[in-house]
Phi, psi and omega in degrees: 000142181287154173295152178303143180286137188290158178258166172298162164305147188305319183294315180296320181293317180298317179298316181296319181292324176296315179299321181295316181295324183280337187233054186295344180263001180274143181302145180298342179297339179272000181244097198283351177299138177211157184285100183279158184291159181294142180242358179266142177300136178266153176298137179281140179293150176293162181300328181293331183273338187280135178296138182255120180288146173288149178301138179229142172293139178289142178288143176286167179301323181290331183268349188301127183294152175257166178307148184298142177288147179283130173224122186297147177053040183236354182242131168222144186213183184207149165250134177232133172302149182094350174262149009265014180298331181213149175269354183303318179301326177291320178296323178293322177293321177300318178298320177299329179274014179073024179096355177283116185272139177296153180263349174224135173238126185260137165219159182255135184239118177290152180300134181099342178280148179282168172293133183274078186295324180296318178294316180297324178292320176299319177299313179302318181294338178259012175082021184243149169274143174269131174246118179250127170257107179277127187246108185275057177284149175064020171228162183273125175296323176297322178295321176299313181298328183274358177090012183291341183243025185295332178300314178295315182296319178296319179297315180298315181298320179294324177295318179295317179298316181294333178299322169075003175243160182300140178225141174259129181233130169247159182216131175052055187287165178056040185289344178277000172257160185266006188274348178251152181291346176263005189262192183306129180090350180246320181231134179295142180307320182294328176290318177300314180299317180298321179293314179302311181299322181293318179301312180299317181297317179298316178299319180293323177296332178270006178061035173277070187276001178268015182263132166263117184273117184255102177279109193247124182240166174263155174301145179285150183189172174305124183086357178233094188285174176304138179286357182308323182297338183257009183291120184273356180106147185300330182293345184248009184225137174260306177234158172255134173252140175235127178256129179197141187237152177257122183249326189245163179299331183276353182292143183214168176303317180299316184282328185267313192248330192298319182299317180291322177300314179298318179299311180298320180295344179284345180229357174204150175254014179299148178301144183245131173245133169285100194278340171208131172205162175197155177231132176310132195308319184288346180260355183302313181300330181277319189270335186298317179302319179292324177297314180293318178299319178296319178300316182287319182291325181268005177057046176276162181289326183149209185214157171238121184271132178268093188267070184207164174262113181234054187094308165253146188264111180261004184290142175275333182304136178086003182231083187305321181293322178293318179299313181299318180293321180293314180299317179296319180295316179296318178299320179292321180296320185278344182293136176303148180305132178088356179247144177289151179290156174286183180302136179275000000 
């Protein structure tokens, strides 16, 4: 099981909650607290618990896959607690979706942990891409940029290369927010950029060419500035990820995500994935159609659903109306333009 996801500093959290109580009709985009990924090392599963991959022939250099091509409204994914120690939570979510398997599975990796190749192989066998968010907690971003951790990075890159199938990797995500030690107010943007570029460079030096680099930001809001300051340059990014959540009945694609998408589009044309999102369960039937319509209208790659309780409960389980709306929305997103969606 993953470690609990961290909270804001007490003062920031208290301030945010006061604003929420006073402005219940204001869009959630103006309330920047969001459930950030775990930064504490999780206990490693025992060998008996860990999925064991079947032996596979290694791909030759000529056969080695390249990062997946971008196709709008074609990717949907999920994060489930209990991963990557086991693939079972993803299988349970697939059953909830009526057998429709996610195309991306997200997990969070603490600094120092190896690439979870067994989990990634299970994902591949179920038709999914693995998305790893590497979280550099308790290490120096300046030190990463200076090469002090290159041994770990080279080892990780070689593991990804040996896996031989496409992998999506993010690093030090949501850096324009202040809740992570690598983020706004803790690390200067130029230092963050130097660290990101160095990580990408080390992977390329190890010929880990099967990586799609996902530069992941948080939606802009008071106290969460434009991510432009952290842009490392097109040569170091494959896709852009945007994280944003719906908290209130009034929240919409326009209010939560659209402003940040427009901002990102002002400095890059890289494909955009909604890399983390969730809607409070009772609002899913109302908000999901607009979310899917926004993805299609803005030509985004798709979405990754955060199916967990992180202080607020984003889980679909136990909410039949939310499950039905989510299934219908995904079917509509994947349907070719001009064609009705299949059964949800």
